[in-house]
N, C-alpha and C positions, 0 to 999 in steps of 0.2 A: 029108790033113791039111796045113795050111800053118803053118809056124813062122817068125816073123821077129823080128829084134831091132831095136829103135828106133835104137840107136847105129849099126848097120850101114846101116839105111835112110837115115839122115841123111848118109851118105857117098856116096849114089847120086843118079841123076836123079829118083828118087821123092821127093826132098826139094825142094819148090818154094818159092821165095821171091818175094814181091812187095812192093809198097808197104804197109808196116804189119803184115805177117804172114809167117810161114814155116810150111809144112805138110809133115809127113812122111806120105806116103800109104802106109799099111801094107797096105791092100787096095784094089785097083782093079778096074775092069770086067773086065779079062782074067783075073782070079782066079776069076770065075764064081760069086761069092757072092750076086749080086743087089743088093748095096749096096757102097759104098766106105767105108773106115774110115781116119780121119786123126788124127794127133796134131798139133795146130796151136797155135802161139804167136802171139798178137796183142800188138803192142808198145806199151808205155806211151807216152802222149802223142799217140797217133794217133786219128783219127776215121775209122772204117771204115763207109762207107755201102754197103749191099748189098741186092740184090733178086734172089734166086734164082728166076727165072721158069721155069726148066726142071728144077729139082731141089727136093726136100724135104730138110731137114737137121735133125738133132738134135745138140745140143752140151751136153756135160757139163763144167763147170768143175772142174779139178783143183787149180790154184793161181792166185793173183792176185785182183785186184778191179777193178771198173769198173761200167759201166752198159750197158744195151741199151734203145734207144728204139724203140717200135713207131710207125712213121710214119703208120699209118692212124688210130691213136687218140691219139697223143701221149703215151701212158703210158711211163714210164721205170721200169725194174726194175733192182735191184742184181744184180751178178754177183759171186760169191764161191765158194770151194770148196764143193762139194755141190749147187750150183744147176744145173739142166738147163733149157734152153729148146729148144723145137721150132718150127721154121718150117713149120707144117703147112698153111699157106694161102698159100705163096709170099710170105710177109710181107716188105714193105719195112721195113728197120731200119737203125739206126746203133749200132755198138758203140764205146764210148769207154773204152778201158783206162786205168785210173789207174796200175796197175803192169802189168808183163808178165802176160798171162793165158795159162795153159797149159790146153788143152782136149782132149777126145776127141770126135770128130765122126763122124757117119755120114750118108752121102748116098744118096738114092734118086731117080732111077736112079743107079747108080754112075758116078763120073767116070773118065775114061781115064788121068788123071795129069798131063796137060800144061796143063790149064785154068788161066787166071788171069781175074780179074774184067774184064769189058768196061766200056764207058763207063756202062752202066746199073747196074753192081754185080752183074751176073749171070755165071754160067758159060754158055758156049754149049751148046745142045742137042746131044746125041750123035745123029747121024742114024740110027745102027744100034740105038740103045737105046730103051727105053720112055720116054715123055715124061710128066712130072708135069703136073698141072693148070696151065694158063697163065691168068693173070688178064688181063682186058681193061683197057687203060689208060683 
């Protein structure tokens, strides 16, 4: 059994911060669960263009509001408490937080904990882990 406290995680190197977001990585690859679990805050006024080419992600909004744009279709969806979105097809997207947005996120394959977005908006593939479907550009 794994028990962790969010406030404790936020005081360790499992709390990763980058431009526009901070993520407390509650479960990582080395925990052996087959997925990673994060509590992530996306900061108001930012525009987060992402494309997880090597991971699938689901996100549940706990607090805050904003929008997510599906770059393949141009569709824009509201984000608010109670909304879940899943990037089940390595979807290219932009999140635009109007307020700070607090989320709970799961990644498959799990991240190792040190990843930050590269120039394409993706996390790098873990050479030791399973690789999610990669879309041809």
